[in-house]
C-alpha positions as CSV (number, residue, x, y, z in Angstrom):
1,X,-42.0,-14.5,-44.1
2,X,-43.7,-16.7,-46.7
3,X,-42.0,-14.6,-49.4
4,X,-38.6,-15.4,-47.9
5,X,-39.4,-19.1,-48.0
6,X,-40.4,-18.9,-51.6
7,X,-37.4,-16.9,-52.5
8,X,-34.7,-19.0,-50.9
9,X,-36.5,-22.1,-49.5
10,X,-35.2,-23.5,-46.3
11,X,-31.8,-24.6,-47.6
12,X,-30.2,-22.3,-45.0
13,X,-32.5,-22.6,-41.9
14,X,-30.1,-20.6,-39.7
15,X,-30.1,-17.6,-42.1
16,X,-33.8,-17.8,-42.6
17,X,-34.4,-17.8,-38.8
18,X,-32.3,-14.6,-38.5
19,X,-34.2,-12.9,-41.4
20,X,-37.6,-13.9,-39.9
21,X,-36.5,-12.6,-36.5
22,X,-35.6,-9.2,-38.0
23,X,-39.0,-9.1,-39.8
24,X,-40.8,-9.8,-36.5
25,X,-38.8,-7.1,-34.7
26,X,-39.6,-4.6,-37.4
27,X,-43.4,-5.3,-37.1
28,X,-43.2,-5.0,-33.3
29,X,-41.4,-1.6,-33.6
30,X,-43.9,-0.3,-36.0
31,X,-46.8,-1.5,-33.9
32,X,-45.4,0.1,-30.8
33,X,-44.7,3.5,-32.5
34,X,-48.3,3.6,-33.8
35,X,-49.8,2.8,-30.4
36,X,-47.6,5.5,-28.8
37,X,-48.6,8.0,-31.4
38,X,-52.2,7.2,-30.7
39,X,-51.7,7.7,-26.9
40,X,-50.0,11.0,-27.6
41,X,-52.9,12.2,-29.7
42,X,-55.5,10.9,-27.2
43,X,-53.8,13.0,-24.4
44,X,-53.5,16.1,-26.6
45,X,-57.2,15.9,-27.4
46,X,-58.3,15.4,-23.8
47,X,-58.4,19.0,-22.9
48,X,-60.5,18.5,-19.8
49,X,-58.0,16.2,-18.1
50,X,-55.1,18.5,-19.1
51,X,-56.9,21.4,-17.6
52,X,-57.5,19.5,-14.3
53,X,-53.7,18.7,-14.2
54,X,-52.7,22.3,-15.1
55,X,-50.9,21.3,-18.2
56,X,-50.5,23.7,-21.1
57,X,-49.5,22.5,-24.5
58,X,-46.3,24.2,-25.7
59,X,-45.0,22.2,-28.6
60,X,-46.2,19.2,-30.6
61,X,-44.4,16.0,-31.7
62,X,-40.9,16.5,-30.3
63,X,-38.8,13.6,-31.4
64,X,-36.9,11.1,-29.2
65,X,-35.3,7.7,-29.8
66,X,-35.0,4.7,-27.5
67,X,-32.9,1.6,-28.1
68,X,-35.0,-1.4,-27.1
69,X,-34.6,-5.2,-27.5
70,X,-36.6,-5.0,-30.8
71,X,-34.4,-2.1,-32.1
72,X,-34.5,1.7,-32.3
73,X,-37.9,3.3,-31.6
74,X,-38.6,6.7,-32.9
75,X,-41.0,8.4,-30.5
76,X,-42.8,11.7,-30.9
77,X,-44.5,13.3,-27.9
78,X,-45.9,16.7,-27.0
79,X,-44.2,19.2,-24.7
80,X,-46.2,20.8,-21.8
81,X,-45.9,23.5,-19.2
82,X,-47.1,22.4,-15.7
83,X,-48.5,25.4,-13.8
84,X,-48.3,23.9,-10.3
85,X,-44.5,23.1,-10.4
86,X,-43.6,25.9,-12.8
87,X,-41.7,23.5,-15.1
88,X,-41.9,21.8,-18.4
89,X,-42.4,18.1,-19.0
90,X,-43.4,15.3,-21.4
91,X,-46.5,13.6,-19.9
92,X,-46.2,10.7,-22.5
93,X,-42.8,9.8,-21.0
94,X,-44.6,9.0,-17.7
95,X,-47.5,7.3,-19.3
96,X,-45.3,4.8,-21.1
97,X,-42.6,4.6,-18.5
98,X,-39.9,6.2,-20.5
99,X,-37.0,7.2,-18.3
100,X,-35.9,10.8,-18.5
101,X,-32.8,11.5,-20.7
102,X,-32.3,7.8,-21.4
103,X,-31.6,6.7,-24.9
104,X,-31.2,3.0,-24.0
105,X,-34.0,1.0,-22.4
106,X,-33.5,-0.6,-19.0
107,X,-33.6,-4.2,-20.4
108,X,-31.0,-3.4,-23.0
109,X,-28.9,-1.7,-20.3
110,X,-29.2,-4.8,-18.1
111,X,-27.9,-7.0,-21.0
112,X,-25.1,-4.6,-21.7
113,X,-24.0,-4.7,-18.0
114,X,-24.4,-8.5,-17.8
115,X,-22.2,-8.9,-20.9
116,X,-19.7,-6.4,-19.6
117,X,-19.1,-8.6,-16.5
118,X,-17.6,-11.2,-18.9
119,X,-15.8,-9.1,-21.5
120,X,-14.7,-5.5,-22.3
121,X,-17.1,-2.6,-22.6
122,X,-16.5,-2.4,-26.4
123,X,-17.2,-6.1,-26.9
124,X,-20.4,-5.9,-24.8
125,X,-21.7,-3.1,-27.0
126,X,-20.9,-5.1,-30.2
127,X,-22.5,-8.3,-28.9
128,X,-25.7,-6.7,-27.5
129,X,-26.4,-3.8,-29.8
130,X,-24.2,-4.5,-32.8
131,X,-22.1,-1.5,-32.0
132,X,-25.1,1.0,-31.8
133,X,-23.8,2.3,-28.4
134,X,-20.3,3.3,-27.4
135,X,-18.1,1.6,-24.7
136,X,-18.6,4.8,-22.7
137,X,-22.3,4.2,-22.6
138,X,-21.7,0.7,-21.3
139,X,-19.5,2.1,-18.5
140,X,-22.2,4.7,-17.7
141,X,-24.8,1.9,-17.4
142,X,-22.4,-0.1,-15.2
143,X,-22.1,2.9,-12.8
144,X,-25.9,3.5,-12.9
145,X,-26.8,0.0,-11.6
146,X,-28.3,0.1,-8.1
147,X,-27.1,-1.9,-5.2
148,X,-27.5,-5.6,-5.9
149,X,-27.3,-8.3,-3.3
150,X,-28.2,-12.0,-3.3
151,X,-31.4,-12.5,-1.3
152,X,-31.3,-15.1,1.6
153,X,-33.3,-18.3,1.0
154,X,-36.9,-18.3,2.3
155,X,-36.3,-21.3,4.6
156,X,-33.4,-21.4,7.0
157,X,-31.0,-24.3,6.6
158,X,-29.6,-26.4,9.5
159,X,-25.9,-27.1,9.4
160,X,-23.3,-27.7,12.1
161,X,-20.3,-26.2,10.3
162,X,-19.7,-23.3,7.9
163,X,-16.5,-22.2,6.1
164,X,-15.6,-18.7,5.0
165,X,-12.7,-18.3,2.5
166,X,-11.2,-14.8,2.4
167,X,-8.6,-13.4,0.0
168,X,-8.1,-10.4,-2.3
169,X,-7.2,-9.7,-5.9
170,X,-4.6,-7.0,-6.8
171,X,-5.9,-4.8,-9.6
172,X,-4.2,-2.0,-11.6
173,X,-5.7,1.4,-11.6
174,X,-5.6,4.0,-14.4
175,X,-3.3,6.2,-12.3
176,X,-0.7,3.4,-12.2
177,X,-1.4,2.3,-8.6
178,X,-2.7,-1.0,-7.5
179,X,-5.9,-1.6,-5.5
180,X,-6.8,-4.7,-3.4
181,X,-10.3,-6.0,-3.9
182,X,-11.5,-8.3,-1.1
183,X,-13.5,-11.5,-1.7
184,X,-15.3,-13.4,1.0
185,X,-17.0,-16.7,0.1
186,X,-19.3,-18.5,2.5
187,X,-19.9,-22.2,2.1
188,X,-21.3,-25.3,3.9
189,X,-18.2,-27.4,2.9
190,X,-17.2,-29.3,-0.1
191,X,-18.6,-32.2,-2.2
192,X,-16.9,-34.5,-4.7
193,X,-17.9,-33.7,-8.3
194,X,-15.8,-36.6,-9.6
195,X,-12.5,-38.2,-8.7
196,X,-9.9,-35.6,-8.0
197,X,-12.3,-32.7,-8.3
198,X,-14.4,-31.0,-5.6
199,X,-16.8,-28.2,-5.5
200,X,-18.1,-25.9,-2.7
201,X,-21.6,-26.6,-1.2
202,X,-24.0,-23.6,-1.6
203,X,-21.3,-21.0,-2.0
204,X,-22.2,-17.3,-1.6
205,X,-19.7,-14.5,-2.4
206,X,-19.4,-11.1,-0.8
207,X,-17.2,-8.1,-1.6
208,X,-16.5,-4.5,-0.5
209,X,-13.9,-1.8,-1.1
210,X,-10.7,-2.5,0.9
211,X,-11.4,0.3,3.3
212,X,-14.9,-1.0,4.1
213,X,-14.2,-4.6,5.0
214,X,-15.9,-4.3,8.4
215,X,-19.1,-3.7,6.4
216,X,-18.4,-6.8,4.3
217,X,-18.0,-8.9,7.4
218,X,-21.3,-7.5,8.8
219,X,-23.0,-8.5,5.5
220,X,-21.6,-12.1,5.9
221,X,-22.8,-12.3,9.5
222,X,-26.2,-10.8,8.5
223,X,-26.6,-13.4,5.7
224,X,-25.7,-16.3,8.1
225,X,-28.4,-15.1,10.5
226,X,-31.0,-15.0,7.8
227,X,-30.1,-18.2,5.9
228,X,-29.2,-20.5,8.8
229,X,-30.4,-21.7,12.2
230,X,-27.6,-20.1,14.2
231,X,-28.2,-22.2,17.3
232,X,-27.3,-25.3,15.2
233,X,-23.9,-23.9,14.0
234,X,-21.2,-25.3,16.2
235,X,-18.2,-23.8,14.4
236,X,-17.4,-21.4,11.6
237,X,-13.9,-21.8,10.1
238,X,-12.3,-18.7,8.6
239,X,-9.7,-19.6,5.9
240,X,-7.1,-16.9,5.0
241,X,-3.5,-15.8,4.6
242,X,-3.2,-14.0,7.9
243,X,-4.0,-10.4,6.7
244,X,-5.4,-8.1,9.3
245,X,-8.6,-7.4,7.3
246,X,-9.3,-11.1,7.2
247,X,-8.9,-11.6,10.9
248,X,-11.6,-9.0,11.5
249,X,-14.0,-11.8,10.7
250,X,-13.1,-13.6,13.9
251,X,-14.8,-10.9,16.0
252,X,-17.7,-10.4,13.6
253,X,-18.8,-14.1,13.2
254,X,-20.0,-16.3,16.1
255,X,-18.0,-19.4,17.1
256,X,-15.4,-18.5,14.6
257,X,-11.9,-20.1,14.4
258,X,-9.1,-19.0,12.1
259,X,-7.4,-21.5,9.8
260,X,-4.3,-20.7,7.9
261,X,-4.6,-21.1,4.1
262,X,-2.2,-23.9,3.2
263,X,-1.1,-22.4,-0.1
264,X,0.1,-19.1,1.5
265,X,1.9,-20.8,4.4
266,X,3.8,-23.1,2.1
267,X,4.8,-20.2,-0.1
268,X,6.2,-18.3,2.9
269,X,7.9,-21.5,4.2
270,X,9.5,-22.2,0.8
271,X,10.9,-18.6,0.6
272,X,12.3,-18.7,4.1
273,X,14.1,-22.1,3.7
274,X,15.2,-21.7,0.1
275,X,18.9,-21.4,1.1
276,X,18.9,-24.4,3.5
277,X,17.8,-27.3,1.3
278,X,20.5,-29.6,2.5
279,X,19.5,-29.2,6.2
280,X,15.9,-30.0,5.3
281,X,14.5,-27.2,7.5
282,X,11.2,-27.2,5.5
283,X,10.4,-30.7,6.6
284,X,11.5,-30.2,10.1
285,X,9.4,-27.1,10.6
286,X,6.3,-28.9,9.3
287,X,6.9,-31.7,11.7
288,X,7.3,-29.3,14.6
289,X,4.0,-27.7,13.6
290,X,2.2,-31.1,13.4
291,X,3.6,-31.8,16.9
292,X,2.0,-28.5,18.1
293,X,5.5,-27.6,19.4
294,X,5.8,-23.8,19.1
295,X,9.2,-23.6,20.9
296,X,10.7,-26.1,18.5
297,X,9.3,-24.3,15.5
298,X,10.6,-20.9,16.6
299,X,14.0,-22.5,17.5
300,X,14.4,-23.9,14.0
301,X,13.6,-20.5,12.4
302,X,16.0,-18.7,14.7
303,X,18.6,-21.3,13.8
304,X,18.3,-20.4,10.2
305,X,18.7,-16.7,11.0
306,X,22.0,-17.4,12.8
307,X,23.3,-19.5,9.9
308,X,22.4,-17.1,7.2
309,X,25.1,-14.7,6.0
310,X,23.0,-12.8,3.5
311,X,21.2,-9.7,5.0
312,X,18.3,-10.0,2.6
313,X,17.9,-13.7,3.5
314,X,18.0,-12.8,7.2
315,X,15.3,-10.2,6.7
316,X,13.1,-12.7,4.8
317,X,13.5,-15.3,7.6
318,X,12.7,-12.8,10.3
319,X,9.6,-11.9,8.4
320,X,8.6,-15.5,8.3
321,X,9.2,-15.8,12.1
322,X,6.8,-13.0,12.8
323,X,4.4,-14.6,10.4
324,X,4.5,-17.9,12.3
325,X,4.2,-16.3,15.7
326,X,1.2,-14.1,14.6
327,X,-0.7,-17.0,13.0
328,X,0.4,-19.9,15.1
329,X,-3.1,-21.2,16.1
330,X,-4.3,-21.0,12.5
331,X,-1.2,-22.8,11.2
332,X,-1.6,-25.6,13.8
333,X,-5.3,-26.1,12.9
334,X,-4.4,-26.4,9.2
335,X,-1.9,-29.2,9.8
336,X,-3.4,-31.1,12.8
337,X,-7.2,-30.9,12.6
338,X,-9.6,-32.6,10.1
339,X,-10.6,-29.4,8.3
340,X,-11.3,-29.1,4.6
341,X,-8.6,-27.6,2.4
342,X,-8.7,-23.9,1.5
343,X,-9.4,-22.7,-2.0
344,X,-9.0,-19.0,-1.7
345,X,-6.7,-18.5,-4.7
346,X,-9.0,-20.5,-7.0
347,X,-12.0,-18.5,-5.9
348,X,-10.3,-15.2,-6.5
349,X,-9.3,-16.4,-10.0
350,X,-12.8,-17.6,-10.8
351,X,-14.7,-14.6,-9.5
352,X,-12.3,-11.7,-10.1
353,X,-9.1,-12.3,-12.0
354,X,-10.3,-13.3,-15.4
355,X,-12.1,-9.9,-15.7
356,X,-10.3,-7.6,-13.4
357,X,-6.6,-8.4,-13.4
358,X,-5.6,-11.2,-15.8
359,X,-5.4,-9.0,-18.9
360,X,-3.5,-5.6,-19.1
361,X,-6.0,-2.9,-18.2
362,X,-6.5,0.0,-15.9
363,X,-9.6,0.7,-13.8
364,X,-11.2,3.7,-12.3
365,X,-12.2,3.5,-8.6
366,X,-15.9,3.7,-9.4
367,X,-15.7,1.2,-12.3
368,X,-13.6,-1.3,-10.3
369,X,-15.9,-1.3,-7.2
370,X,-19.0,-1.7,-9.3
371,X,-17.5,-4.4,-11.5
372,X,-16.4,-6.3,-8.4
373,X,-20.0,-6.1,-7.0
374,X,-21.5,-7.3,-10.3
375,X,-19.0,-10.2,-10.7
376,X,-19.9,-11.3,-7.2
377,X,-23.7,-10.9,-8.0
378,X,-23.6,-12.9,-11.2
379,X,-21.3,-15.6,-9.7
380,X,-23.9,-16.0,-7.0
381,X,-26.3,-17.2,-9.7
382,X,-28.3,-13.9,-9.9
383,X,-29.4,-12.2,-13.1
384,X,-29.2,-8.5,-13.7
385,X,-32.6,-7.2,-14.9
386,X,-34.0,-3.9,-16.0
387,X,-35.3,-3.4,-12.5
388,X,-31.7,-2.7,-11.3
389,X,-31.9,0.7,-12.9
390,X,-33.8,2.8,-10.4
391,X,-36.3,5.4,-11.5
392,X,-36.0,9.0,-10.2
393,X,-38.3,10.2,-7.5
394,X,-40.0,12.5,-10.0
395,X,-41.1,9.6,-12.1
396,X,-42.4,7.7,-9.1
397,X,-44.7,10.7,-8.2
398,X,-46.4,10.5,-11.7
399,X,-48.7,7.6,-10.8
400,X,-51.8,9.6,-11.9
401,X,-50.4,9.9,-15.5
402,X,-49.6,6.1,-15.6
403,X,-53.1,5.3,-14.5
404,X,-54.5,7.6,-17.1
405,X,-52.3,5.9,-19.7
406,X,-53.7,2.5,-18.8
407,X,-57.2,3.7,-19.4
408,X,-56.4,5.4,-22.7
409,X,-54.4,2.4,-23.9
410,X,-57.7,0.6,-24.2
411,X,-58.9,3.2,-26.6
412,X,-55.7,3.1,-28.6
413,X,-55.9,-0.6,-29.3
414,X,-59.6,-1.3,-28.8
415,X,-60.7,-4.0,-31.2
416,X,-57.3,-4.2,-32.9
417,X,-59.2,-4.1,-36.2
418,X,-57.1,-1.7,-38.2
419,X,-54.1,-3.6,-39.5
420,X,-53.4,-1.1,-42.4
421,X,-49.9,-0.4,-41.1
422,X,-48.9,-3.8,-42.3
423,X,-50.6,-3.6,-45.7
424,X,-47.5,-2.4,-47.6
425,X,-48.0,-4.5,-50.7
426,X,-50.6,-7.1,-51.5
427,X,-49.1,-10.6,-51.3
428,X,-50.5,-13.1,-53.8
429,X,-48.6,-16.4,-53.4
430,X,-48.3,-18.8,-56.2
431,X,-50.9,-21.7,-56.1
432,X,-48.8,-24.8,-56.7
433,X,-45.5,-24.0,-55.0
434,X,-44.1,-26.5,-52.5
435,X,-44.9,-24.2,-49.7
436,X,-48.6,-23.9,-50.6
437,X,-48.9,-27.7,-51.1
438,X,-47.4,-28.2,-47.7
439,X,-49.8,-25.7,-46.1
440,X,-52.9,-27.3,-47.7
441,X,-51.6,-30.7,-46.6
442,X,-51.4,-29.4,-43.0
443,X,-55.0,-28.1,-43.3
444,X,-56.4,-31.4,-44.4
445,X,-54.7,-33.2,-41.5
446,X,-55.5,-30.6,-38.8
447,X,-57.6,-33.1,-36.8
448,X,-54.6,-35.4,-36.7
449,X,-52.3,-32.6,-35.8
450,X,-54.6,-31.3,-33.1
């Protein structure tokens, strides 16, 4: 590092920091590989322990590579036959926690998956590993992530009112079909960020495949019971567009009332009244809803049907009539009660659309479901870590080898006196360079610095 300073000075601090970081990573890689080599040799020479475990040496120094956060590690370990199980294994893999068949470490895998929730698999590989892994590897890591859910807070909160916003995104599949991906967002209400802009209070997102929405509603109900004092909650308002899967929540959540999403109702109203602008049916229907007059509202819609001469327009208006009759209570609540506005479309755009459907792409079922789960998990403020990649049962059973490794590690690094692996070339810095003058100056002023 000092040689780098002498060579180029600090005229480009950014480039120097990058170069110094690579030097540090290189030294860590070499140190790790030497320690692992020492552990492997310690295990090979401990014939007594190997005999107790029924391990017979079959081949020495089989190579394997592992991509870590400090770069590619080249690891050599011995191959053994285990008499009790009648199978072959690498004890060193269990000693150092090396996952079977993995070429990418869990922490790097977590970074790849985290990045993939924001951009394409190919870009994720380029950003995290500089292209050392393929986009298929990133997808494989995405599928391999275990089930991730936001934990409930340790202390229950007391609120009198909760809001659940429900909607779905429509995503293209690789086979040309479309798939609906549900999104449920639980919130305590809204707060003003600044004039004209609001934000949800303590939002928590949930998702599920469209065929498993009952499970998603059960998850919402379970989270509420863990995170809130349920006896204090007077009302839960469910905001949605009237879809049947959304109304499932009325039965799953306590004290729940359905509220029509204003954006969707206005969209349907505009389509139904598009041919009757002069008669002002749109305004008249709104007024009838605000008066809670169902008969008047239905009468106005039927009047439009009788006046329409276009079969397609008649069909559209009849559809709107069914929509009004099936969602009447929710529509009235939207226009007559003091309930916060709905933001279902904005939530879908923020959580899903920019990654799942905004750009032309086709998803597999498995990739889509997992990406939706991970988008929800990260938008809930959670971080994907290496712990999300579960170990196999076989690795969990090898605790005796891990304990053995802890003991032998002390022998491998005891004293830390042999630094010969870093003595590539003797470094004799010039005496009167600016760097040496600065270092000596710091030495004289060390009391002041301390």
